[in-house]
PDB file of N, CA, C and O in Angstrom:
ATOM      1  N   MET A   1       6.516  -0.464  -8.353  1.00  0.00           N
ATOM      2  CA  MET A   1       5.182  -0.589  -8.054  1.00  0.00           C
ATOM      3  C   MET A   1       5.066  -2.258  -8.718  1.00  0.00           C
ATOM      4  O   MET A   1       5.434  -2.844  -9.736  1.00  0.00           O
ATOM      5  N   PHE A   2       4.332  -2.571  -7.478  1.00  0.00           N
ATOM      6  CA  PHE A   2       4.201  -4.170  -7.520  1.00  0.00           C
ATOM      7  C   PHE A   2       2.933  -4.647  -7.769  1.00  0.00           C
ATOM      8  O   PHE A   2       1.999  -3.950  -7.374  1.00  0.00           O
ATOM      9  N   ALA A   3       2.732  -5.517  -8.247  1.00  0.00           N
ATOM     10  CA  ALA A   3       1.366  -6.298  -8.701  1.00  0.00           C
ATOM     11  C   ALA A   3       0.934  -7.182  -8.380  1.00  0.00           C
ATOM     12  O   ALA A   3       1.778  -8.079  -8.395  1.00  0.00           O
ATOM     13  N   THR A   4      -0.299  -7.609  -7.951  1.00  0.00           N
ATOM     14  CA  THR A   4      -0.965  -9.074  -7.602  1.00  0.00           C
ATOM     15  C   THR A   4      -0.715  -9.685  -9.054  1.00  0.00           C
ATOM     16  O   THR A   4      -0.366  -9.137 -10.100  1.00  0.00           O
ATOM     17  N   LYS A   5      -1.020 -11.033  -8.746  1.00  0.00           N
ATOM     18  CA  LYS A   5      -1.215 -11.909  -9.830  1.00  0.00           C
ATOM     19  C   LYS A   5      -2.589 -11.200 -10.698  1.00  0.00           C
ATOM     20  O   LYS A   5      -2.544 -11.238 -11.928  1.00  0.00           O
ATOM     21  N   ILE A   6      -3.318 -10.814 -10.283  1.00  0.00           N
ATOM     22  CA  ILE A   6      -4.737 -10.313 -11.814  1.00  0.00           C
ATOM     23  C   ILE A   6      -4.331  -8.734 -12.211  1.00  0.00           C
ATOM     24  O   ILE A   6      -5.044  -8.097 -12.986  1.00  0.00           O
ATOM     25  N   GLY A   7      -2.896  -8.052 -11.498  1.00  0.00           N
ATOM     26  CA  GLY A   7      -2.869  -7.139 -11.874  1.00  0.00           C
ATOM     27  C   GLY A   7      -2.728  -5.615 -11.282  1.00  0.00           C
ATOM     28  O   GLY A   7      -2.102  -4.616 -11.634  1.00  0.00           O
ATOM     29  N   THR A   8      -3.684  -5.959 -10.134  1.00  0.00           N
ATOM     30  CA  THR A   8      -4.020  -4.759  -9.262  1.00  0.00           C
ATOM     31  C   THR A   8      -2.762  -4.358  -8.408  1.00  0.00           C
ATOM     32  O   THR A   8      -1.893  -5.187  -8.137  1.00  0.00           O
ATOM     33  N   PRO A   9      -2.712  -3.206  -8.044  1.00  0.00           N
ATOM     34  CA  PRO A   9      -1.554  -2.403  -6.940  1.00  0.00           C
ATOM     35  C   PRO A   9      -1.837  -3.623  -6.050  1.00  0.00           C
ATOM     36  O   PRO A   9      -2.954  -4.140  -6.076  1.00  0.00           O
ATOM     37  N   ILE A  10      -0.723  -4.164  -5.157  1.00  0.00           N
ATOM     38  CA  ILE A  10      -0.676  -4.615  -4.015  1.00  0.00           C
ATOM     39  C   ILE A  10      -0.488  -3.565  -2.944  1.00  0.00           C
ATOM     40  O   ILE A  10       0.287  -2.621  -2.788  1.00  0.00           O
ATOM     41  N   ASP A  11      -1.863  -4.284  -2.017  1.00  0.00           N
ATOM     42  CA  ASP A  11      -1.983  -3.342  -0.697  1.00  0.00           C
ATOM     43  C   ASP A  11      -0.809  -3.402  -0.004  1.00  0.00           C
ATOM     44  O   ASP A  11      -0.531  -4.573   0.257  1.00  0.00           O
ATOM     45  N   PRO A  12       0.182  -2.432   0.494  1.00  0.00           N
ATOM     46  CA  PRO A  12       1.133  -1.983   1.349  1.00  0.00           C
ATOM     47  C   PRO A  12       1.126  -2.953   2.496  1.00  0.00           C
ATOM     48  O   PRO A  12       2.096  -3.611   2.873  1.00  0.00           O
ATOM     49  N   ARG A  13      -0.408  -2.964   3.142  1.00  0.00           N
ATOM     50  CA  ARG A  13      -0.173  -4.099   4.359  1.00  0.00           C
ATOM     51  C   ARG A  13      -0.158  -5.401   3.846  1.00  0.00           C
ATOM     52  O   ARG A  13       0.069  -6.190   4.763  1.00  0.00           O
ATOM     53  N   ASN A  14      -0.311  -5.979   2.727  1.00  0.00           N
ATOM     54  CA  ASN A  14      -0.219  -7.300   2.471  1.00  0.00           C
ATOM     55  C   ASN A  14       1.541  -7.531   1.945  1.00  0.00           C
ATOM     56  O   ASN A  14       2.042  -8.655   1.931  1.00  0.00           O
ATOM     57  N   ILE A  15       2.049  -6.711   1.680  1.00  0.00           N
ATOM     58  CA  ILE A  15       3.795  -6.528   1.510  1.00  0.00           C
ATOM     59  C   ILE A  15       4.228  -6.624   2.917  1.00  0.00           C
ATOM     60  O   ILE A  15       5.067  -7.504   3.112  1.00  0.00           O
ATOM     61  N   ASN A  16       3.778  -5.772   4.194  1.00  0.00           N
ATOM     62  CA  ASN A  16       4.151  -5.880   5.186  1.00  0.00           C
ATOM     63  C   ASN A  16       4.046  -7.406   5.922  1.00  0.00           C
ATOM     64  O   ASN A  16       4.896  -8.046   6.542  1.00  0.00           O
ATOM     65  N   ARG A  17       2.559  -7.728   5.566  1.00  0.00           N
ATOM     66  CA  ARG A  17       2.535  -9.159   6.651  1.00  0.00           C
ATOM     67  C   ARG A  17       2.950  -9.974   5.742  1.00  0.00           C
ATOM     68  O   ARG A  17       3.627 -10.568   6.580  1.00  0.00           O
ATOM     69  N   HIS A  18       3.140 -10.483   4.900  1.00  0.00           N
ATOM     70  CA  HIS A  18       3.846 -11.345   3.851  1.00  0.00           C
ATOM     71  C   HIS A  18       5.498 -11.060   4.204  1.00  0.00           C
ATOM     72  O   HIS A  18       6.200 -11.978   3.782  1.00  0.00           O
ATOM     73  N   PHE A  19       6.114 -10.176   4.764  1.00  0.00           N
ATOM     74  CA  PHE A  19       7.524 -10.048   4.805  1.00  0.00           C
ATOM     75  C   PHE A  19       8.028 -10.205   6.133  1.00  0.00           C
ATOM     76  O   PHE A  19       9.213 -10.381   6.419  1.00  0.00           O
ATOM     77  N   GLU A  20       6.764 -10.109   7.184  1.00  0.00           N
ATOM     78  CA  GLU A  20       6.603 -10.286   8.291  1.00  0.00           C
ATOM     79  C   GLU A  20       6.698 -11.870   8.424  1.00  0.00           C
ATOM     80  O   GLU A  20       7.341 -12.359   9.353  1.00  0.00           O
ATOM     81  N   GLU A  21       6.213 -12.462   7.722  1.00  0.00           N
ATOM     82  CA  GLU A  21       6.155 -14.354   7.394  1.00  0.00           C
ATOM     83  C   GLU A  21       7.466 -14.593   6.777  1.00  0.00           C
ATOM     84  O   GLU A  21       8.109 -15.340   7.514  1.00  0.00           O
ATOM     85  N   LEU A  22       7.984 -14.333   5.948  1.00  0.00           N
ATOM     86  CA  LEU A  22       9.298 -14.409   5.566  1.00  0.00           C
ATOM     87  C   LEU A  22      10.642 -14.401   6.476  1.00  0.00           C
ATOM     88  O   LEU A  22      11.602 -15.171   6.473  1.00  0.00           O
ATOM     89  N   CYS A  23      10.297 -12.988   7.433  1.00  0.00           N
ATOM     90  CA  CYS A  23      11.363 -12.872   8.620  1.00  0.00           C
ATOM     91  C   CYS A  23      10.967 -14.047   9.315  1.00  0.00           C
ATOM     92  O   CYS A  23      11.895 -14.856   9.295  1.00  0.00           O
ATOM     93  N   THR A  24      10.068 -14.431   9.861  1.00  0.00           N
ATOM     94  CA  THR A  24       9.574 -15.301  10.973  1.00  0.00           C
ATOM     95  C   THR A  24      10.029 -16.687  10.673  1.00  0.00           C
ATOM     96  O   THR A  24      10.611 -17.333  11.544  1.00  0.00           O
ATOM     97  N   ALA A  25       9.783 -17.208   9.425  1.00  0.00           N
ATOM     98  CA  ALA A  25      10.015 -18.477   8.853  1.00  0.00           C
ATOM     99  C   ALA A  25      11.583 -18.623   8.507  1.00  0.00           C
ATOM    100  O   ALA A  25      12.018 -19.775   8.485  1.00  0.00           O
ATOM    101  N   ALA A  26      12.602 -17.410   8.194  1.00  0.00           N
ATOM    102  CA  ALA A  26      13.905 -17.396   8.251  1.00  0.00           C
ATOM    103  C   ALA A  26      14.286 -17.270   9.693  1.00  0.00           C
ATOM    104  O   ALA A  26      15.449 -17.623   9.888  1.00  0.00           O
ATOM    105  N   GLY A  27      13.738 -16.929  10.602  1.00  0.00           N
ATOM    106  CA  GLY A  27      14.504 -16.969  12.023  1.00  0.00           C
ATOM    107  C   GLY A  27      15.120 -15.881  12.196  1.00  0.00           C
ATOM    108  O   GLY A  27      16.003 -15.895  13.054  1.00  0.00           O
ATOM    109  N   VAL A  28      14.864 -14.625  11.462  1.00  0.00           N
ATOM    110  CA  VAL A  28      15.634 -13.122  11.693  1.00  0.00           C
ATOM    111  C   VAL A  28      14.400 -12.545  12.467  1.00  0.00           C
ATOM    112  O   VAL A  28      13.209 -12.833  12.592  1.00  0.00           O
ATOM    113  N   ARG A  29      15.207 -11.656  12.892  1.00  0.00           N
ATOM    114  CA  ARG A  29      14.459 -10.131  13.589  1.00  0.00           C
ATOM    115  C   ARG A  29      13.569  -9.430  12.506  1.00  0.00           C
ATOM    116  O   ARG A  29      13.888  -9.062  11.375  1.00  0.00           O
ATOM    117  N   ARG A  30      12.450  -9.351  13.111  1.00  0.00           N
ATOM    118  CA  ARG A  30      11.246  -8.756  11.955  1.00  0.00           C
ATOM    119  C   ARG A  30      11.743  -7.261  12.185  1.00  0.00           C
ATOM    120  O   ARG A  30      12.137  -6.834  13.270  1.00  0.00           O
ATOM    121  N   ILE A  31      11.674  -6.591  11.104  1.00  0.00           N
ATOM    122  CA  ILE A  31      11.813  -5.207  10.709  1.00  0.00           C
ATOM    123  C   ILE A  31      10.604  -4.722   9.546  1.00  0.00           C
ATOM    124  O   ILE A  31      10.073  -5.581   8.841  1.00  0.00           O
ATOM    125  N   ARG A  32      10.293  -3.495   9.447  1.00  0.00           N
ATOM    126  CA  ARG A  32       9.482  -2.935   8.758  1.00  0.00           C
ATOM    127  C   ARG A  32      10.089  -3.480   7.091  1.00  0.00           C
ATOM    128  O   ARG A  32      11.201  -3.981   6.922  1.00  0.00           O
ATOM    129  N   PHE A  33       9.471  -3.332   6.419  1.00  0.00           N
ATOM    130  CA  PHE A  33       9.809  -3.382   4.750  1.00  0.00           C
ATOM    131  C   PHE A  33      10.680  -2.350   4.344  1.00  0.00           C
ATOM    132  O   PHE A  33      11.794  -2.417   3.825  1.00  0.00           O
ATOM    133  N   HIS A  34       9.979  -1.374   4.671  1.00  0.00           N
ATOM    134  CA  HIS A  34      10.865  -0.178   4.351  1.00  0.00           C
ATOM    135  C   HIS A  34      12.487  -0.055   4.927  1.00  0.00           C
ATOM    136  O   HIS A  34      13.394   0.653   4.489  1.00  0.00           O
ATOM    137  N   ASP A  35      12.493  -0.840   5.864  1.00  0.00           N
ATOM    138  CA  ASP A  35      13.767  -0.731   6.404  1.00  0.00           C
ATOM    139  C   ASP A  35      14.768  -1.354   5.333  1.00  0.00           C
ATOM    140  O   ASP A  35      15.924  -0.930   5.341  1.00  0.00           O
ATOM    141  N   LEU A  36      14.434  -2.244   4.495  1.00  0.00           N
ATOM    142  CA  LEU A  36      15.172  -2.671   3.456  1.00  0.00           C
ATOM    143  C   LEU A  36      15.900  -1.332   2.608  1.00  0.00           C
ATOM    144  O   LEU A  36      17.015  -1.368   2.089  1.00  0.00           O
ATOM    145  N   ARG A  37      15.187  -0.438   2.614  1.00  0.00           N
ATOM    146  CA  ARG A  37      15.819   0.519   1.698  1.00  0.00           C
ATOM    147  C   ARG A  37      16.978   1.334   2.453  1.00  0.00           C
ATOM    148  O   ARG A  37      17.956   1.686   1.794  1.00  0.00           O
ATOM    149  N   HIS A  38      16.897   1.631   3.772  1.00  0.00           N
ATOM    150  CA  HIS A  38      18.069   1.867   4.818  1.00  0.00           C
ATOM    151  C   HIS A  38      19.155   0.908   4.738  1.00  0.00           C
ATOM    152  O   HIS A  38      20.317   1.268   4.552  1.00  0.00           O
ATOM    153  N   SER A  39      18.776  -0.413   4.886  1.00  0.00           N
ATOM    154  CA  SER A  39      19.992  -1.288   4.429  1.00  0.00           C
ATOM    155  C   SER A  39      20.507  -1.291   3.185  1.00  0.00           C
ATOM    156  O   SER A  39      21.630  -1.793   3.136  1.00  0.00           O
ATOM    157  N   CYS A  40      20.043  -0.877   2.092  1.00  0.00           N
ATOM    158  CA  CYS A  40      20.388  -1.037   0.619  1.00  0.00           C
ATOM    159  C   CYS A  40      21.475  -0.010   0.731  1.00  0.00           C
ATOM    160  O   CYS A  40      22.616  -0.269   0.350  1.00  0.00           O
ATOM    161  N   ALA A  41      21.058   1.467   1.384  1.00  0.00           N
ATOM    162  CA  ALA A  41      21.472   2.671   1.242  1.00  0.00           C
ATOM    163  C   ALA A  41      22.912   2.140   1.600  1.00  0.00           C
ATOM    164  O   ALA A  41      23.782   2.048   0.733  1.00  0.00           O
ATOM    165  N   THR A  42      23.129   1.786   2.945  1.00  0.00           N
ATOM    166  CA  THR A  42      24.399   1.761   4.357  1.00  0.00           C
ATOM    167  C   THR A  42      25.387   0.367   3.104  1.00  0.00           C
ATOM    168  O   THR A  42      26.544   0.428   2.690  1.00  0.00           O
ATOM    169  N   LEU A  43      24.566  -0.465   2.906  1.00  0.00           N
ATOM    170  CA  LEU A  43      25.315  -1.615   1.951  1.00  0.00           C
ATOM    171  C   LEU A  43      26.299  -0.728   0.543  1.00  0.00           C
ATOM    172  O   LEU A  43      27.492  -0.865   0.269  1.00  0.00           O
ATOM    173  N   LEU A  44      25.593  -0.125   0.089  1.00  0.00           N
ATOM    174  CA  LEU A  44      26.164   0.785  -0.911  1.00  0.00           C
ATOM    175  C   LEU A  44      27.362   1.613  -0.684  1.00  0.00           C
ATOM    176  O   LEU A  44      28.417   1.539  -1.314  1.00  0.00           O
ATOM    177  N   TYR A  45      27.056   2.470   0.360  1.00  0.00           N
ATOM    178  CA  TYR A  45      27.848   3.352   0.735  1.00  0.00           C
ATOM    179  C   TYR A  45      29.267   2.518   1.637  1.00  0.00           C
ATOM    180  O   TYR A  45      30.351   3.095   1.709  1.00  0.00           O
ATOM    181  N   GLU A  46      29.110   1.516   2.092  1.00  0.00           N
ATOM    182  CA  GLU A  46      30.281   0.712   2.473  1.00  0.00           C
ATOM    183  C   GLU A  46      30.912   0.326   1.395  1.00  0.00           C
ATOM    184  O   GLU A  46      32.132   0.484   1.435  1.00  0.00           O
ATOM    185  N   GLN A  47      30.376  -0.230   0.234  1.00  0.00           N
ATOM    186  CA  GLN A  47      30.997  -0.538  -0.806  1.00  0.00           C
ATOM    187  C   GLN A  47      31.858   0.243  -1.662  1.00  0.00           C
ATOM    188  O   GLN A  47      32.554  -0.179  -2.586  1.00  0.00           O
ATOM    189  N   GLY A  48      31.703   1.705  -1.153  1.00  0.00           N
ATOM    190  CA  GLY A  48      32.335   2.541  -2.129  1.00  0.00           C
ATOM    191  C   GLY A  48      31.277   3.817  -2.938  1.00  0.00           C
ATOM    192  O   GLY A  48      31.479   5.022  -3.084  1.00  0.00           O
ATOM    193  N   VAL A  49      30.077   2.920  -3.370  1.00  0.00           N
ATOM    194  CA  VAL A  49      29.091   3.782  -4.440  1.00  0.00           C
ATOM    195  C   VAL A  49      29.186   5.341  -3.965  1.00  0.00           C
ATOM    196  O   VAL A  49      29.239   5.729  -2.798  1.00  0.00           O
ATOM    197  N   PRO A  50      29.195   6.068  -5.031  1.00  0.00           N
ATOM    198  CA  PRO A  50      29.129   7.728  -4.637  1.00  0.00           C
ATOM    199  C   PRO A  50      27.902   7.858  -4.046  1.00  0.00           C
ATOM    200  O   PRO A  50      26.990   7.173  -4.510  1.00  0.00           O
ATOM    201  N   ILE A  51      27.608   8.813  -2.833  1.00  0.00           N
ATOM    202  CA  ILE A  51      26.306   9.014  -2.216  1.00  0.00           C
ATOM    203  C   ILE A  51      24.964   9.870  -3.534  1.00  0.00           C
ATOM    204  O   ILE A  51      23.762  10.031  -3.326  1.00  0.00           O
ATOM    205  N   ASP A  52      25.721  10.240  -4.742  1.00  0.00           N
ATOM    206  CA  ASP A  52      24.914  10.372  -6.000  1.00  0.00           C
ATOM    207  C   ASP A  52      24.288   9.619  -6.461  1.00  0.00           C
ATOM    208  O   ASP A  52      23.063   9.625  -6.586  1.00  0.00           O
ATOM    209  N   ASP A  53      25.258   8.626  -6.879  1.00  0.00           N
ATOM    210  CA  ASP A  53      24.688   7.171  -7.410  1.00  0.00           C
ATOM    211  C   ASP A  53      23.202   6.181  -6.280  1.00  0.00           C
ATOM    212  O   ASP A  53      22.247   5.469  -6.589  1.00  0.00           O
ATOM    213  N   ILE A  54      23.645   6.575  -5.263  1.00  0.00           N
ATOM    214  CA  ILE A  54      22.837   6.014  -4.064  1.00  0.00           C
ATOM    215  C   ILE A  54      21.322   6.725  -4.136  1.00  0.00           C
ATOM    216  O   ILE A  54      20.215   6.218  -3.954  1.00  0.00           O
ATOM    217  N   GLN A  55      21.654   7.911  -4.427  1.00  0.00           N
ATOM    218  CA  GLN A  55      20.526   8.714  -4.245  1.00  0.00           C
ATOM    219  C   GLN A  55      19.596   8.274  -5.538  1.00  0.00           C
ATOM    220  O   GLN A  55      18.480   7.768  -5.424  1.00  0.00           O
ATOM    221  N   ASP A  56      20.137   8.505  -6.559  1.00  0.00           N
ATOM    222  CA  ASP A  56      19.618   8.172  -7.581  1.00  0.00           C
ATOM    223  C   ASP A  56      18.791   6.711  -7.907  1.00  0.00           C
ATOM    224  O   ASP A  56      17.863   6.462  -8.677  1.00  0.00           O
ATOM    225  N   ALA A  57      19.642   5.791  -6.868  1.00  0.00           N
ATOM    226  CA  ALA A  57      19.067   4.843  -6.959  1.00  0.00           C
ATOM    227  C   ALA A  57      17.602   4.667  -6.263  1.00  0.00           C
ATOM    228  O   ALA A  57      16.678   3.916  -6.578  1.00  0.00           O
ATOM    229  N   LEU A  58      17.702   5.550  -5.285  1.00  0.00           N
ATOM    230  CA  LEU A  58      16.535   5.370  -4.309  1.00  0.00           C
ATOM    231  C   LEU A  58      15.798   6.472  -4.564  1.00  0.00           C
ATOM    232  O   LEU A  58      14.849   6.752  -3.831  1.00  0.00           O
ATOM    233  N   GLY A  59      16.101   7.167  -5.529  1.00  0.00           N
ATOM    234  CA  GLY A  59      14.955   8.180  -6.396  1.00  0.00           C
ATOM    235  C   GLY A  59      14.681   9.518  -5.367  1.00  0.00           C
ATOM    236  O   GLY A  59      13.714  10.267  -5.507  1.00  0.00           O
ATOM    237  N   HIS A  60      15.454   9.632  -4.580  1.00  0.00           N
ATOM    238  CA  HIS A  60      15.847  10.954  -3.409  1.00  0.00           C
ATOM    239  C   HIS A  60      15.978  12.199  -4.482  1.00  0.00           C
ATOM    240  O   HIS A  60      16.534  12.280  -5.577  1.00  0.00           O
ATOM    241  N   SER A  61      15.288  13.052  -3.758  1.00  0.00           N
ATOM    242  CA  SER A  61      15.710  14.411  -4.480  1.00  0.00           C
ATOM    243  C   SER A  61      16.876  15.278  -4.544  1.00  0.00           C
ATOM    244  O   SER A  61      17.232  16.047  -5.437  1.00  0.00           O
ATOM    245  N   SER A  62      17.524  14.935  -3.155  1.00  0.00           N
ATOM    246  CA  SER A  62      18.953  15.518  -2.576  1.00  0.00           C
ATOM    247  C   SER A  62      19.647  14.303  -2.316  1.00  0.00           C
ATOM    248  O   SER A  62      19.123  13.216  -2.070  1.00  0.00           O
ATOM    249  N   PRO A  63      20.966  14.581  -2.394  1.00  0.00           N
ATOM    250  CA  PRO A  63      21.954  13.465  -1.545  1.00  0.00           C
ATOM    251  C   PRO A  63      21.747  13.553   0.135  1.00  0.00           C
ATOM    252  O   PRO A  63      21.869  12.636   0.947  1.00  0.00           O
ATOM    253  N   THR A  64      21.365  15.079   0.396  1.00  0.00           N
ATOM    254  CA  THR A  64      21.453  15.304   1.640  1.00  0.00           C
ATOM    255  C   THR A  64      20.499  14.439   2.630  1.00  0.00           C
ATOM    256  O   THR A  64      20.643  13.993   3.769  1.00  0.00           O
ATOM    257  N   ILE A  65      19.376  14.408   1.588  1.00  0.00           N
ATOM    258  CA  ILE A  65      18.524  13.314   2.176  1.00  0.00           C
ATOM    259  C   ILE A  65      18.887  11.651   2.206  1.00  0.00           C
ATOM    260  O   ILE A  65      18.555  10.803   3.033  1.00  0.00           O
ATOM    261  N   THR A  66      19.330  11.586   1.532  1.00  0.00           N
ATOM    262  CA  THR A  66      19.976   9.750   1.359  1.00  0.00           C
ATOM    263  C   THR A  66      21.100   9.940   2.218  1.00  0.00           C
ATOM    264  O   THR A  66      21.447   8.814   2.577  1.00  0.00           O
ATOM    265  N   LYS A  67      21.925  10.905   2.784  1.00  0.00           N
ATOM    266  CA  LYS A  67      22.990  10.432   3.618  1.00  0.00           C
ATOM    267  C   LYS A  67      22.479  11.041   5.130  1.00  0.00           C
ATOM    268  O   LYS A  67      22.936  10.633   6.198  1.00  0.00           O
ATOM    269  N   LEU A  68      21.559  11.977   5.013  1.00  0.00           N
ATOM    270  CA  LEU A  68      21.288  12.148   6.621  1.00  0.00           C
ATOM    271  C   LEU A  68      20.287  10.910   7.045  1.00  0.00           C
ATOM    272  O   LEU A  68      20.412  10.414   8.165  1.00  0.00           O
ATOM    273  N   ILE A  69      19.605  10.575   6.416  1.00  0.00           N
ATOM    274  CA  ILE A  69      18.204   9.822   6.955  1.00  0.00           C
ATOM    275  C   ILE A  69      18.598   8.113   6.304  1.00  0.00           C
ATOM    276  O   ILE A  69      18.327   7.161   7.036  1.00  0.00           O
ATOM    277  N   TYR A  70      18.988   7.955   5.454  1.00  0.00           N
ATOM    278  CA  TYR A  70      19.205   6.517   4.763  1.00  0.00           C
ATOM    279  C   TYR A  70      20.505   5.743   5.442  1.00  0.00           C
ATOM    280  O   TYR A  70      20.394   4.639   5.977  1.00  0.00           O
ATOM    281  N   ILE A  71      21.501   6.325   5.366  1.00  0.00           N
ATOM    282  CA  ILE A  71      22.953   5.845   5.644  1.00  0.00           C
ATOM    283  C   ILE A  71      23.676   5.620   7.167  1.00  0.00           C
ATOM    284  O   ILE A  71      24.016   6.509   7.947  1.00  0.00           O
ATOM    285  N   GLU A  72      23.761   4.630   7.286  1.00  0.00           N
ATOM    286  CA  GLU A  72      24.063   4.528   8.811  1.00  0.00           C
ATOM    287  C   GLU A  72      25.526   4.509   8.353  1.00  0.00           C
ATOM    288  O   GLU A  72      25.910   4.075   7.267  1.00  0.00           O
ATOM    289  N   VAL A  73      26.330   5.058   9.362  1.00  0.00           N
ATOM    290  CA  VAL A  73      27.754   5.083   9.184  1.00  0.00           C
ATOM    291  C   VAL A  73      28.005   3.861  10.325  1.00  0.00           C
ATOM    292  O   VAL A  73      27.813   4.038  11.529  1.00  0.00           O
ATOM    293  N   THR A  74      28.442   2.667   9.766  1.00  0.00           N
ATOM    294  CA  THR A  74      28.978   1.504  10.503  1.00  0.00           C
ATOM    295  C   THR A  74      30.121   1.784  11.000  1.00  0.00           C
ATOM    296  O   THR A  74      30.746   2.804  10.709  1.00  0.00           O
ATOM    297  N   GLU A  75      30.567   0.774  11.920  1.00  0.00           N
ATOM    298  CA  GLU A  75      31.767   0.885  12.107  1.00  0.00           C
ATOM    299  C   GLU A  75      32.876   0.398  11.549  1.00  0.00           C
ATOM    300  O   GLU A  75      33.990   0.568  12.044  1.00  0.00           O
ATOM    301  N   ARG A  76      32.575  -0.474  10.091  1.00  0.00           N
ATOM    302  CA  ARG A  76      33.522  -0.781   9.545  1.00  0.00           C
ATOM    303  C   ARG A  76      34.170   0.684   8.375  1.00  0.00           C
ATOM    304  O   ARG A  76      35.315   0.819   7.944  1.00  0.00           O
ATOM    305  N   VAL A  77      33.121   1.465   8.168  1.00  0.00           N
ATOM    306  CA  VAL A  77      33.321   2.684   7.310  1.00  0.00           C
ATOM    307  C   VAL A  77      34.136   3.596   8.782  1.00  0.00           C
ATOM    308  O   VAL A  77      35.279   4.001   8.569  1.00  0.00           O
ATOM    309  N   GLN A  78      33.799   3.745   9.547  1.00  0.00           N
ATOM    310  CA  GLN A  78      34.493   4.279  10.819  1.00  0.00           C
ATOM    311  C   GLN A  78      35.969   3.532  10.898  1.00  0.00           C
ATOM    312  O   GLN A  78      36.894   4.339  10.799  1.00  0.00           O
ATOM    313  N   ARG A  79      36.195   2.764  10.986  1.00  0.00           N
ATOM    314  CA  ARG A  79      37.181   1.972  11.108  1.00  0.00           C
ATOM    315  C   ARG A  79      38.169   2.525  10.094  1.00  0.00           C
ATOM    316  O   ARG A  79      39.229   3.092  10.360  1.00  0.00           O
ATOM    317  N   GLY A  80      37.624   2.257   8.806  1.00  0.00           N
ATOM    318  CA  GLY A  80      38.227   2.576   7.668  1.00  0.00           C
ATOM    319  C   GLY A  80      38.832   3.768   7.474  1.00  0.00           C
ATOM    320  O   GLY A  80      39.869   3.927   6.831  1.00  0.00           O
ATOM    321  N   ALA A  81      37.949   4.951   8.237  1.00  0.00           N
ATOM    322  CA  ALA A  81      38.525   6.477   8.156  1.00  0.00           C
ATOM    323  C   ALA A  81      39.544   6.608   8.926  1.00  0.00           C
ATOM    324  O   ALA A  81      40.454   7.311   8.487  1.00  0.00           O
ATOM    325  N   VAL A  82      39.691   6.056  10.137  1.00  0.00           N
ATOM    326  CA  VAL A  82      40.621   6.475  11.153  1.00  0.00           C
ATOM    327  C   VAL A  82      41.578   5.645  10.755  1.00  0.00           C
ATOM    328  O   VAL A  82      42.682   6.110  11.040  1.00  0.00           O
ATOM    329  N   ASP A  83      41.661   4.083   9.941  1.00  0.00           N
ATOM    330  CA  ASP A  83      43.034   3.543   9.242  1.00  0.00           C
ATOM    331  C   ASP A  83      43.536   4.692   8.148  1.00  0.00           C
ATOM    332  O   ASP A  83      44.747   4.484   8.084  1.00  0.00           O
ATOM    333  N   ARG A  84      43.320   5.469   7.520  1.00  0.00           N
ATOM    334  CA  ARG A  84      43.617   6.184   6.425  1.00  0.00           C
ATOM    335  C   ARG A  84      44.272   7.557   7.159  1.00  0.00           C
ATOM    336  O   ARG A  84      45.004   8.306   6.512  1.00  0.00           O
ATOM    337  N   LEU A  85      43.984   7.779   8.382  1.00  0.00           N
ATOM    338  CA  LEU A  85      44.687   8.708   9.177  1.00  0.00           C
ATOM    339  C   LEU A  85      46.063   8.394   9.095  1.00  0.00           C
ATOM    340  O   LEU A  85      46.893   9.294   8.971  1.00  0.00           O
ATOM    341  N   ASP A  86      46.450   6.951   9.164  1.00  0.00           N
ATOM    342  CA  ASP A  86      47.813   6.511   9.706  1.00  0.00           C
ATOM    343  C   ASP A  86      48.745   7.113   8.186  1.00  0.00           C
ATOM    344  O   ASP A  86      49.967   6.983   8.119  1.00  0.00           O
TER     345      ASP A  86
END
């Protein structure tokens, strides 16, 4: 949980608004703040982190949720799988 300067919970709309401002300032495509969880899961998976560890990091109750909803199989992962067939 994140807190404001005075210790109260941050309203999710304020996080999203501030994140949009940061994306605009950085000149990158705007995404939802929540999408960062998906990116994190995918990057960890690409680095070979076991799915159970990613599940724990994201706080999911099941590795199936992590794998089916949060991890995008990238071209790099697919290429690595095909290369191992040689």
